[in-house]
GULUMPA-373388 format. One record per atom (N, C-alpha, C): residue number from 1; residue in one letter; atom name; y, x, z. Coordinates in steps of 0.001 Angstrom, whole numbers. Example, Ala and Ser with C-alpha at 12.3 -4.5 7.8 and 13.67 -1.06 7.14 Angstrom:
! GULUMPA-373388
REC:1:a:N:-5690:13190:7800
REC:1:a:CA:-4500:12300:7800
REC:1:a:C:-3300:13200:7800
REC:2:s:N:-2250:12850:7080
REC:2:s:CA:-1060:13670:7140
REC:2:s:C:30:12900:7870
//
This chain:
! GULUMPA-373388
REC:1:m:N:2149:-16511:-15946
REC:1:m:CA:2090:-15461:-15037
REC:1:m:C:1279:-16476:-14158
REC:2:h:N:1023:-17569:-14008
REC:2:h:CA:5:-18078:-12839
REC:2:h:C:-1234:-17901:-13054
REC:3:n:N:-1477:-17631:-14273
REC:3:n:CA:-2945:-17775:-14431
REC:3:n:C:-3712:-16490:-14811
REC:4:i:N:-2770:-15257:-15462
REC:4:i:CA:-2866:-13752:-15261
REC:4:i:C:-2859:-13608:-13698
REC:5:c:N:-2402:-13810:-13067
REC:5:c:CA:-2438:-13338:-11299
REC:5:c:C:-3428:-14086:-10525
REC:6:t:N:-3617:-15310:-11207
REC:6:t:CA:-5022:-16193:-10636
REC:6:t:C:-5955:-15050:-10684
REC:7:e:N:-6327:-14779:-12203
REC:7:e:CA:-7332:-14279:-12627
REC:7:e:C:-7468:-12916:-12071
REC:8:l:N:-6353:-11898:-11973
REC:8:l:CA:-6324:-10601:-11613
REC:8:l:C:-6811:-10493:-10465
REC:9:h:N:-6761:-11489:-9294
REC:9:h:CA:-7186:-12165:-7796
REC:9:h:C:-8578:-12214:-7654
REC:10:h:N:-8938:-13008:-9018
REC:10:h:CA:-10302:-13312:-8794
REC:10:h:C:-11368:-11955:-9498
REC:11:i:N:-10709:-11448:-10083
REC:11:i:CA:-11530:-10383:-10372
REC:11:i:C:-11282:-9289:-9527
REC:12:v:N:-10821:-8519:-8416
REC:12:v:CA:-10586:-8097:-7649
REC:12:v:C:-11035:-8287:-6716
REC:13:n:N:-11373:-9616:-6159
REC:13:n:CA:-12284:-10148:-5377
REC:13:n:C:-13578:-10396:-5374
REC:14:s:N:-13991:-9940:-6877
REC:14:s:CA:-15360:-10097:-7030
REC:14:s:C:-16066:-8827:-6762
REC:15:i:N:-15172:-7635:-6903
REC:15:i:CA:-15812:-5972:-6995
REC:15:i:C:-16202:-5299:-5486
REC:16:q:N:-16596:-4287:-5591
REC:16:q:CA:-17355:-4132:-4393
REC:16:q:C:-15783:-3373:-3431
REC:17:k:N:-15828:-3744:-2304
REC:17:k:CA:-14234:-3699:-1077
REC:17:k:C:-15432:-2581:-33
REC:18:y:N:-14163:-2272:34
REC:18:y:CA:-14207:-1087:1042
REC:18:y:C:-13807:-911:2267
REC:19:d:N:-14226:-916:3218
REC:19:d:CA:-13068:-1204:4765
REC:19:d:C:-13417:677:5253
REC:20:f:N:-12464:349:6367
REC:20:f:CA:-12604:1771:7211
REC:20:f:C:-14187:1861:8573
REC:21:p:N:-14646:2891:8503
REC:21:p:CA:-14705:4270:7600
REC:21:p:C:-15452:4267:6309
REC:22:f:N:-14838:4642:5199
REC:22:f:CA:-15468:4487:3993
REC:22:f:C:-15728:5929:3893
REC:23:d:N:-17244:5686:3354
REC:23:d:CA:-18138:7015:2228
REC:23:d:C:-17150:7594:1567
REC:24:k:N:-16853:8792:1175
REC:24:k:CA:-16040:9464:510
REC:24:k:C:-17361:9688:-933
REC:25:n:N:-18185:9950:-322
REC:25:n:CA:-19034:9946:-1879
REC:25:n:C:-19796:8668:-2624
REC:26:k:N:-19497:7521:-1765
REC:26:k:CA:-19538:6317:-2688
REC:26:k:C:-18349:5849:-3851
REC:27:l:N:-17554:6472:-3483
REC:27:l:CA:-15559:6375:-4407
REC:27:l:C:-15476:7270:-5255
REC:28:p:N:-14982:6186:-6606
REC:28:p:CA:-14889:7155:-7603
REC:28:p:C:-14093:7699:-7321
REC:29:k:N:-13986:9308:-8485
REC:29:k:CA:-12841:10435:-7898
REC:29:k:C:-11038:9750:-8517
REC:30:n:N:-11421:9278:-9437
REC:30:n:CA:-10103:9061:-10547
REC:30:n:C:-9942:7006:-10186
REC:31:g:N:-8768:6596:-10174
REC:31:g:CA:-8624:4980:-9743
REC:31:g:C:-7564:4754:-9657
REC:32:i:N:-7172:3212:-9511
REC:32:i:CA:-6054:2722:-8704
REC:32:i:C:-7017:1962:-7829
REC:33:y:N:-6089:1892:-6663
REC:33:y:CA:-6940:1206:-5472
REC:33:y:C:-5470:482:-4721
REC:34:i:N:-6945:-881:-4598
REC:34:i:CA:-5603:-2322:-4352
REC:34:i:C:-5985:-2626:-3017
REC:35:l:N:-4714:-2624:-1758
REC:35:l:CA:-5004:-2935:-1021
REC:35:l:C:-5274:-4902:-545
REC:36:f:N:-6411:-4972:779
REC:36:f:CA:-5665:-6459:1241
REC:36:f:C:-5457:-6431:2466
REC:37:e:N:-4978:-7024:3201
REC:37:e:CA:-4607:-6954:4448
REC:37:e:C:-5213:-8197:5139
REC:38:k:N:-6934:-8080:6302
REC:38:k:CA:-6892:-9422:7171
REC:38:k:C:-5357:-10808:7292
REC:39:r:N:-5918:-12023:7163
REC:39:r:CA:-5586:-13116:6940
REC:39:r:C:-4606:-13384:6068
REC:40:e:N:-4565:-12360:4675
REC:40:e:CA:-3688:-12775:3901
REC:40:e:C:-4155:-13247:2756
REC:41:t:N:-3736:-14418:1982
REC:41:t:CA:-5010:-15090:637
REC:41:t:C:-4014:-15915:-218
REC:42:a:N:-4385:-15661:-1168
REC:42:a:CA:-3590:-16320:-2289
REC:42:a:C:-4935:-16582:-3605
REC:43:h:N:-4766:-17585:-4297
REC:43:h:CA:-5143:-17714:-5167
REC:43:h:C:-6900:-17900:-5152
REC:44:e:N:-6797:-18185:-3954
REC:44:e:CA:-8434:-18830:-2834
REC:44:e:C:-9453:-17466:-2843
REC:45:g:N:-8442:-16632:-2489
REC:45:g:CA:-9019:-14836:-2104
REC:45:g:C:-8439:-14323:-1355
REC:46:n:N:-8487:-12593:-1039
REC:46:n:CA:-7592:-11887:-374
REC:46:n:C:-6820:-11862:-1516
REC:47:r:N:-5377:-11481:-630
REC:47:r:CA:-4000:-11243:-1847
REC:47:r:C:-4110:-9654:-1227
REC:48:i:N:-3389:-9743:-2949
REC:48:i:CA:-2984:-8099:-2981
REC:48:i:C:-1587:-8125:-2458
REC:49:v:N:-1854:-6683:-1332
REC:49:v:CA:-766:-6881:-399
REC:49:v:C:295:-5140:-836
REC:50:s:N:-828:-4154:-1523
REC:50:s:CA:-519:-3293:-1931
REC:50:s:C:-1328:-2309:-3152
REC:51:v:N:-629:-1844:-4017
REC:51:v:CA:-1294:-831:-5116
REC:51:v:C:-873:326:-5020
REC:52:g:N:-1685:806:-5610
REC:52:g:CA:-1249:2609:-5746
REC:52:g:C:-2183:3420:-6719
REC:53:t:N:-2018:4486:-6643
REC:53:t:CA:-2691:5484:-7180
REC:53:t:C:-2546:7154:-6939
REC:54:h:N:-3149:7705:-8234
REC:54:h:CA:-2982:9162:-7400
REC:54:h:C:-2500:9832:-8581
REC:55:s:N:-1962:11157:-8483
REC:55:s:CA:-1319:12121:-9872
REC:55:s:C:-2376:13343:-9906
REC:56:g:N:-3101:13521:-9053
REC:56:g:CA:-3537:14808:-9281
REC:56:g:C:-5401:14476:-9807
REC:57:e:N:-5839:15319:-10586
REC:57:e:CA:-7192:14709:-11207
REC:57:e:C:-8031:15291:-9888
REC:58:d:N:-8681:13638:-9664
REC:58:d:CA:-10017:13549:-8694
REC:58:d:C:-9337:13511:-7407
REC:59:k:N:-8198:13126:-7288
REC:59:k:CA:-7455:13144:-6019
REC:59:k:C:-7598:11531:-4972
REC:60:l:N:-8039:10857:-5675
REC:60:l:CA:-7855:9262:-5635
REC:60:l:C:-9275:9632:-3827
REC:61:v:N:-9642:10270:-3570
REC:61:v:CA:-10177:9947:-1991
REC:61:v:C:-8935:11178:-1352
REC:62:s:N:-8950:11744:-1598
REC:62:s:CA:-7812:12739:-667
REC:62:s:C:-6044:11939:-510
REC:63:r:N:-5821:10935:-1400
REC:63:r:CA:-4384:9944:-1509
REC:63:r:C:-5097:9005:-515
REC:64:l:N:-6269:8138:-224
REC:64:l:CA:-6930:7395:611
REC:64:l:C:-6983:8094:1921
REC:65:k:N:-7368:9333:2194
REC:65:k:CA:-7108:9539:3433
REC:65:k:C:-5560:9683:3970
REC:66:e:N:-4652:9627:2928
REC:66:e:CA:-3443:10340:3317
REC:66:e:C:-3083:8882:4326
REC:67:h:N:-3375:7860:3445
REC:67:h:CA:-3385:6297:4042
REC:67:h:C:-4065:6028:5582
REC:68:f:N:-5293:6228:5406
REC:68:f:CA:-5996:5660:6355
REC:68:f:C:-6346:6772:7550
REC:69:l:N:-6260:8303:7283
REC:69:l:CA:-6695:9097:8450
REC:69:l:C:-5601:10260:8991
REC:70:i:N:-4643:10680:7943
REC:70:i:CA:-3501:12089:8459
REC:70:i:C:-2542:11615:8846
REC:71:e:N:-1886:11881:9967
REC:71:e:CA:-1230:11009:10796
REC:71:e:C:276:11946:10609
REC:72:n:N:889:11582:9296
REC:72:n:CA:1721:11704:8836
REC:72:n:C:2668:10711:7984
REC:73:k:N:3599:10290:8444
REC:73:k:CA:4284:9270:7449
REC:73:k:C:4908:9968:6236
REC:74:d:N:5493:11331:6275
REC:74:d:CA:6491:11692:5272
REC:74:d:C:5393:12166:4138
REC:75:r:N:3834:11666:4584
REC:75:r:CA:3448:11786:2669
REC:75:r:C:2175:10914:2544
REC:76:s:N:2697:9720:3285
REC:76:s:CA:2192:8034:2729
REC:76:s:C:3852:7209:3091
REC:77:i:N:3974:7199:1766
REC:77:i:CA:5511:5552:1884
REC:77:i:C:4018:4269:2702
REC:78:f:N:3318:4220:2424
REC:78:f:CA:2717:3182:2976
REC:78:f:C:2715:3234:4397
REC:79:r:N:2010:4079:5186
REC:79:r:CA:2212:4233:6553
REC:79:r:C:3617:4630:7043
REC:80:k:N:4282:4777:6336
REC:80:k:CA:6111:4809:6798
REC:80:k:C:6327:3656:6735
REC:81:n:N:6354:2525:6037
REC:81:n:CA:6585:821:5951
REC:81:n:C:6086:615:7470
REC:82:i:N:4574:781:7141
REC:82:i:CA:3991:-149:7946
REC:82:i:C:4700:584:9958
REC:83:g:N:5007:1605:9775
REC:83:g:CA:5856:2096:10479
REC:83:g:C:7023:1636:10761
REC:84:r:N:7342:1469:10384
REC:84:r:CA:8778:611:10299
REC:84:r:C:9127:-247:10712
REC:85:a:N:7658:-1843:9940
REC:85:a:CA:7475:-2822:10536
REC:85:a:C:6947:-3107:12046
REC:86:i:N:6578:-1669:12599
REC:86:i:CA:5849:-1962:14090
REC:86:i:C:6866:-1434:14551
REC:87:l:N:7971:-551:14511
REC:87:l:CA:8919:-729:15511
REC:87:l:C:10224:-1666:14997
REC:88:n:N:10168:-1911:13859
REC:88:n:CA:11352:-3202:14129
REC:88:n:C:10544:-4350:14947
REC:89:k:N:9685:-4877:14606
REC:89:k:CA:9194:-5427:15235
REC:89:k:C:9328:-5335:17210
REC:90:k:N:9273:-4393:17527
REC:90:k:CA:9590:-4091:18924
REC:90:k:C:11014:-3504:19052
REC:91:d:N:11683:-3981:17844
REC:91:d:CA:13623:-3343:18502
REC:91:d:C:13766:-2072:19063
REC:92:n:N:12620:-1240:18656
REC:92:n:CA:12357:257:19130
REC:92:n:C:13703:963:18620
REC:93:a:N:14701:1676:18851
REC:93:a:CA:15478:2742:18396
REC:93:a:C:14506:4168:18163
REC:94:f:N:13622:4455:18039
REC:94:f:CA:13073:4848:17556
REC:94:f:C:12857:4957:15968
REC:95:l:N:13035:4020:15123
REC:95:l:CA:12982:3274:14025
REC:95:l:C:14298:4802:13262
REC:96:e:N:15143:5000:14076
REC:96:e:CA:15982:5617:12954
REC:96:e:C:15526:7430:12950
REC:97:q:N:14657:7689:13943
REC:97:q:CA:14052:8685:13965
REC:97:q:C:12818:8843:13061
REC:98:w:N:12304:7722:13114
REC:98:w:CA:10675:7611:12287
REC:98:w:C:11137:7546:10693
REC:99:n:N:12670:6918:10387
REC:99:n:CA:13279:6855:8908
REC:99:n:C:13332:8633:7903
REC:100:w:N:13509:9813:9473
REC:100:w:CA:13732:10455:8782
REC:100:w:C:12737:10925:7703
REC:101:d:N:13033:11853:7132
REC:101:d:CA:11965:12800:5791
REC:101:d:C:12087:14294:6620
REC:102:l:N:11038:14641:6824
REC:102:l:CA:10871:15749:7364
REC:102:l:C:10244:16851:6145
REC:103:t:N:9971:16331:4640
REC:103:t:CA:9396:17284:4130
REC:103:t:C:9815:18201:3662
REC:104:k:N:11160:18221:3336
REC:104:k:CA:12327:19205:3267
REC:104:k:C:12670:20121:4126
REC:105:r:N:12790:21394:3652
REC:105:r:CA:13370:22393:4768
REC:105:r:C:14522:21895:5239
REC:106:t:N:15569:21775:4575
REC:106:t:CA:16787:21577:5038
REC:106:t:C:16874:20205:6225
REC:107:n:N:15884:18797:5567
REC:107:n:CA:15423:18151:6600
REC:107:n:C:14960:18670:8068
REC:108:k:N:14118:19445:7916
REC:108:k:CA:13254:20151:8935
REC:108:k:C:14071:20764:9951
REC:109:d:N:15402:21702:9709
REC:109:d:CA:15992:22733:10332
REC:109:d:C:17222:21363:11077
REC:110:k:N:17610:20281:10188
REC:110:k:CA:18500:19576:10634
REC:110:k:C:18023:18454:12216
REC:111:y:N:16761:18266:11294
REC:111:y:CA:16084:17106:12706
REC:111:y:C:14856:17013:13539
REC:112:l:N:14231:18436:13127
REC:112:l:CA:13088:18512:13980
REC:112:l:C:13919:18868:15792
REC:113:p:N:14700:19918:16134
REC:113:p:CA:15148:19635:16837
REC:113:p:C:15829:18716:17645
REC:114:l:N:16138:18253:16938
REC:114:l:CA:16211:16317:17284
REC:114:l:C:14920:15543:17907
REC:115:l:N:14019:15826:17106
REC:115:l:CA:12429:14580:17249
REC:115:l:C:11852:14569:18321
REC:116:d:N:11670:13370:18712
REC:116:d:CA:10976:13330:20127
REC:116:d:C:9348:12955:19224
REC:117:i:N:8874:14020:19579
REC:117:i:CA:7246:14535:18827
REC:117:i:C:6410:13789:19370
REC:118:e:N:6346:13671:20654
REC:118:e:CA:5661:12788:21851
REC:118:e:C:5503:11275:21343
REC:119:k:N:6842:10385:20870
REC:119:k:CA:7253:9276:20591
REC:119:k:C:6334:9072:19374
REC:120:q:N:6925:10296:18251
REC:120:q:CA:6117:9968:16544
REC:120:q:C:4887:10474:16753
REC:121:q:N:4218:10861:17440
REC:121:q:CA:2321:10749:17223
REC:121:q:C:2347:9558:17890
REC:122:r:N:2553:8983:19147
REC:122:r:CA:2030:7954:19508
REC:122:r:C:2160:6834:18179
REC:123:i:N:3208:6573:17558
REC:123:i:CA:3280:5675:16696
REC:123:i:C:2235:5817:15092
REC:124:e:N:2242:7416:15056
REC:124:e:CA:1339:7377:14153
REC:124:e:C:98:7253:14568
REC:125:k:N:-298:7141:15942
REC:125:k:CA:-1478:6782:15952
REC:125:k:C:-1804:5022:16073
REC:126:e:N:-620:4590:16277
REC:126:e:CA:-608:3003:16451
REC:126:e:C:-335:2674:14769
REC:127:v:N:-168:3615:14147
REC:127:v:CA:-1:2958:12431
REC:127:v:C:-1490:3151:12438
REC:128:t:N:-2408:4141:12141
REC:128:t:CA:-3466:4328:11979
REC:128:t:C:-3977:3515:12614
REC:129:q:N:-4253:3062:13780
REC:129:q:CA:-5191:1812:14171
REC:129:q:C:-4755:657:13647
REC:130:y:N:-3941:687:13091
REC:130:y:CA:-3313:-1078:12946
REC:130:y:C:-3970:-851:11150
REC:131:i:N:-3969:180:10488
REC:131:i:CA:-4378:254:9041
REC:131:i:C:-6079:-3:8762
REC:132:q:N:-6247:818:10338
REC:132:q:CA:-7446:836:9975
REC:132:q:C:-8702:-106:9964
REC:133:e:N:-7566:-1289:10799
REC:133:e:CA:-8801:-2103:11569
REC:133:e:C:-7883:-3735:10514
REC:134:h:N:-6932:-3470:9895
REC:134:h:CA:-6323:-4243:8880
REC:134:h:C:-6552:-4585:7550
REC:135:f:N:-6866:-3475:7176
REC:135:f:CA:-7007:-3245:5797
REC:135:f:C:-8409:-2611:5292
REC:136:s:N:-8353:-3385:3652
REC:136:s:CA:-9269:-3222:3254
REC:136:s:C:-9164:-2767:1966
REC:137:f:N:-9950:-2446:848
REC:137:f:CA:-9361:-2127:-422
REC:137:f:C:-10558:-2377:-1324
REC:138:v:N:-10199:-2406:-2854
REC:138:v:CA:-11073:-2100:-3748
REC:138:v:C:-10546:-1049:-4954
REC:139:i:N:-11207:-558:-5987
REC:139:i:CA:-10876:353:-6987
REC:139:i:C:-11225:432:-8024
REC:140:i:N:-9955:362:-8929
REC:140:i:CA:-10820:-86:-10480
REC:140:i:C:-10363:1551:-11149
REC:141:e:N:-11673:1961:-11391
REC:141:e:CA:-11708:3059:-11593
REC:141:e:C:-11344:3135:-13289
REC:142:e:N:-10243:4801:-13010
REC:142:e:CA:-9852:5092:-13913
REC:142:e:C:-9559:6305:-14527
REC:143:k:N:-9991:7383:-15148
REC:143:k:CA:-10106:8611:-15449
REC:143:k:C:-8530:8970:-15646
REC:144:s:N:-7970:8344:-17070
REC:144:s:CA:-6804:8665:-17808
REC:144:s:C:-5492:8703:-16434
REC:145:k:N:-4650:9717:-16513
REC:145:k:CA:-3481:9497:-15599
REC:145:k:C:-2616:8566:-15866
REC:146:d:N:-2382:8764:-17467
REC:146:d:CA:-984:7732:-17948
REC:146:d:C:-1450:6168:-17806
REC:147:k:N:-2831:6007:-17918
REC:147:k:CA:-3571:4618:-18099
REC:147:k:C:-3564:4347:-16801
REC:148:r:N:-3669:4860:-15628
REC:148:r:CA:-3524:4571:-14510
REC:148:r:C:-1903:4354:-13643
REC:149:v:N:-1176:5104:-14203
REC:149:v:CA:17:5109:-13504
REC:149:v:C:703:3602:-14557
REC:150:k:N:448:3752:-15606
REC:150:k:CA:421:2000:-16699
REC:150:k:C:10:914:-15864
REC:151:l:N:-1004:694:-15991
REC:151:l:CA:-1582:-328:-15150
REC:151:l:C:-1287:-724:-13275
REC:152:k:N:-900:433:-12976
REC:152:k:CA:-1072:230:-11732
REC:152:k:C:1064:-426:-11364
REC:153:a:N:1892:-20:-12673
REC:153:a:CA:2846:-746:-12400
REC:153:a:C:3015:-2149:-12680
REC:154:k:N:1816:-2598:-13700
REC:154:k:CA:1848:-3520:-14343
REC:154:k:C:1351:-4696:-13285
REC:155:i:N:551:-4352:-12371
REC:155:i:CA:-165:-5132:-11569
REC:155:i:C:671:-5430:-10291
REC:156:i:N:1636:-4233:-10122
REC:156:i:CA:2502:-4347:-8986
REC:156:i:C:3828:-5760:-9881
REC:157:s:N:4124:-5904:-10620
REC:157:s:CA:4696:-6341:-11479
REC:157:s:C:4179:-8026:-11457
REC:158:t:N:2571:-7995:-11644
REC:158:t:CA:2427:-9216:-12025
REC:158:t:C:2367:-9804:-10231
REC:159:v:N:1844:-9479:-9530
REC:159:v:CA:1932:-9828:-7952
REC:159:v:C:2943:-10346:-7958
REC:160:s:N:4272:-9410:-7865
REC:160:s:CA:5687:-9976:-7401
REC:160:s:C:6024:-10605:-8096
REC:161:n:N:5449:-11189:-9212
REC:161:n:CA:6567:-11878:-9915
REC:161:n:C:5734:-13292:-10034
REC:162:c:N:4895:-13593:-9160
REC:162:c:CA:3746:-14692:-9207
REC:162:c:C:4555:-15130:-7778
REC:163:m:N:4767:-16599:-8057
REC:163:m:CA:5194:-17451:-6815
REC:163:m:C:4349:-18088:-6181
REC:164:e:N:3116:-17904:-6290
REC:164:e:CA:1916:-17854:-5276
REC:164:e:C:1353:-17010:-4565
REC:165:c:N:2071:-15400:-4744
REC:165:c:CA:1552:-14922:-3647
REC:165:c:C:2663:-14321:-2350
REC:166:k:N:2604:-15608:-1670
REC:166:k:CA:3154:-15446:-348
REC:166:k:C:2497:-14750:610
REC:167:p:N:3687:-14196:1572
REC:167:p:CA:2686:-14130:2519
REC:167:p:C:2788:-14785:3745
REC:168:s:N:1587:-14994:4638
REC:168:s:CA:1318:-15976:5540
REC:168:s:C:2921:-15754:6569
REC:169:n:N:2933:-16299:7641
REC:169:n:CA:4222:-16156:8471
REC:169:n:C:3955:-15371:9491
REC:170:s:N:2662:-15305:10110
REC:170:s:CA:2298:-13767:10371
REC:170:s:C:2012:-12532:10228
REC:171:w:N:1870:-12367:8884
REC:171:w:CA:2077:-10823:8002
REC:171:w:C:3470:-10490:8784
REC:172:l:N:2837:-8888:8937
REC:172:l:CA:3664:-7864:9847
REC:172:l:C:4545:-7600:8763
REC:173:g:N:4510:-7490:7426
REC:173:g:CA:5968:-7047:6793
REC:173:g:C:6889:-8167:6596
REC:174:n:N:6880:-9269:7126
REC:174:n:CA:7953:-10584:7476
REC:174:n:C:9213:-9666:8539
REC:175:l:N:8174:-8425:9482
REC:175:l:CA:9222:-8046:10715
REC:175:l:C:9666:-6780:10099
REC:176:s:N:9361:-6156:8287
REC:176:s:CA:10353:-5107:7958
REC:176:s:C:11555:-5156:7913
REC:177:p:N:12573:-4096:8188
REC:177:p:CA:13759:-4073:8016
REC:177:p:C:14166:-3713:6873
REC:178:i:N:12824:-3566:5606
REC:178:i:CA:13266:-3622:4622
REC:178:i:C:13456:-4757:3830
REC:179:k:N:14136:-5164:3112
REC:179:k:CA:14335:-6588:2371
REC:179:k:C:13327:-6673:1132
REC:180:k:N:13160:-5537:480
REC:180:k:CA:12570:-6048:-960
REC:180:k:C:10669:-6188:-51
REC:181:i:N:10228:-5600:441
REC:181:i:CA:9186:-5877:1355
REC:181:i:C:8802:-7295:1555
REC:182:k:N:9755:-7734:2774
REC:182:k:CA:10090:-9361:3358
REC:182:k:C:9931:-9818:2390
REC:183:e:N:10375:-9816:533
REC:183:e:CA:10308:-10812:195
REC:183:e:C:9739:-10961:-1376
REC:184:s:N:9098:-9642:-1355
REC:184:s:CA:7749:-9767:-2159
REC:184:s:C:6203:-10157:-1527
REC:185:g:N:6750:-9510:-379
REC:185:g:CA:5078:-9671:215
REC:185:g:C:4312:-8592:-308
REC:186:l:N:4818:-7534:-452
REC:186:l:CA:4050:-6238:-706
REC:186:l:C:4464:-4911:212
REC:187:w:N:3503:-4295:584
REC:187:w:CA:4012:-3202:984
REC:187:w:C:4683:-1538:177
REC:188:l:N:5647:-2561:-471
REC:188:l:CA:6013:-1627:-2109
REC:188:l:C:7823:-1670:-1651
REC:189:v:N:8049:-829:-2447
REC:189:v:CA:9816:-844:-2402
REC:189:v:C:10351:-816:-4161
REC:190:q:N:8936:-132:-4839
REC:190:q:CA:9177:720:-6112
REC:190:q:C:8336:-222:-7614
REC:191:g:N:9016:-452:-8523
REC:191:g:CA:7848:-1149:-9313
REC:191:g:C:8171:-2386:-9344
REC:192:l:N:8843:-3608:-8281
REC:192:l:CA:8704:-4979:-8150
REC:192:l:C:9859:-5484:-9664
REC:193:y:N:8803:-6799:-10127
REC:193:y:CA:9179:-7677:-10968
REC:193:y:C:9884:-7239:-11959
REC:194:k:N:9332:-6289:-12206
REC:194:k:CA:9127:-6098:-14043
REC:194:k:C:8311:-6556:-14591
REC:195:t:N:7692:-5964:-15880
REC:195:t:CA:6769:-5953:-17128
REC:195:t:C:5127:-6768:-16170
REC:196:s:N:4759:-7871:-16515
REC:196:s:CA:3691:-8157:-15460
REC:196:s:C:2139:-7759:-16865
REC:197:l:N:939:-8092:-16056
REC:197:l:CA:545:-7396:-17049
REC:197:l:C:-15:-8680:-18788
REC:198:s:N:-483:-8199:-19476
REC:198:s:CA:-452:-8862:-20461
REC:198:s:C:-2007:-9071:-20380
REC:199:e:N:-2407:-10380:-21515
REC:199:e:CA:-3939:-10471:-21281
REC:199:e:C:-4865:-9673:-22389
REC:200:e:N:-4605:-8625:-22895
REC:200:e:CA:-5227:-7446:-22976
REC:200:e:C:-5493:-6499:-22014
REC:201:e:N:-4470:-6319:-21870
REC:201:e:CA:-4531:-5682:-20127
REC:201:e:C:-5608:-6043:-18735
REC:202:l:N:-5543:-7532:-18831
REC:202:l:CA:-6207:-7603:-17660
REC:202:l:C:-7551:-7353:-18379
REC:203:g:N:-7810:-8111:-19197
REC:203:g:CA:-8983:-7616:-20256
REC:203:g:C:-9304:-6132:-19705
REC:204:e:N:-8918:-5278:-20155
REC:204:e:CA:-9465:-3698:-19684
REC:204:e:C:-9636:-3871:-18144
REC:205:i:N:-8966:-4317:-17777
REC:205:i:CA:-9314:-3960:-15795
REC:205:i:C:-10765:-4989:-15520
REC:206:r:N:-11018:-6222:-16435
REC:206:r:CA:-11995:-6889:-15978
REC:206:r:C:-13184:-6074:-16493
REC:207:n:N:-13357:-5116:-17464
REC:207:n:CA:-14095:-4644:-18037
REC:207:n:C:-14767:-3329:-17746
//
């Protein structure tokens, strides 16, 4: 496991890295994105702190915009988790409202009249600023949706299973109210601690 995760980090640290603002015309249309965060290191390089992909064909850039640009935490669980940590760090009672999911009509009818919209907009802007200033990413280009989903899951498990991929003491995720984020060192709660990459799958990523 250690060798697989070490090699995975060496591979992703050696390819083109993108910071915000990124040029959408220079990005592949389909692929897996791997996120790094400032001051987070592992295996002598940038530590993987999140992994994701997209479902629709040619929608990679759109998915990245939902994380980096579009201020709607209900369209990006990544944004929602960053906001949770920021609010929890401040012991801010707005965390309860931030956790509301307003994508469903029933929830909108129930919660929207109670929502402090001005405060939500302020937190969204704070989340945007944090993400744009602290995160970079690399892309593993892959056109097949099935293969993207499979490799994404294996990468998440590889990193979460690795005993050396630990967050720094100053990592924002340490202040998350979600136990799985704090324990895994990843901005994720789904797909942790399952089947890691095989040597063959690592070779696919390398190639």
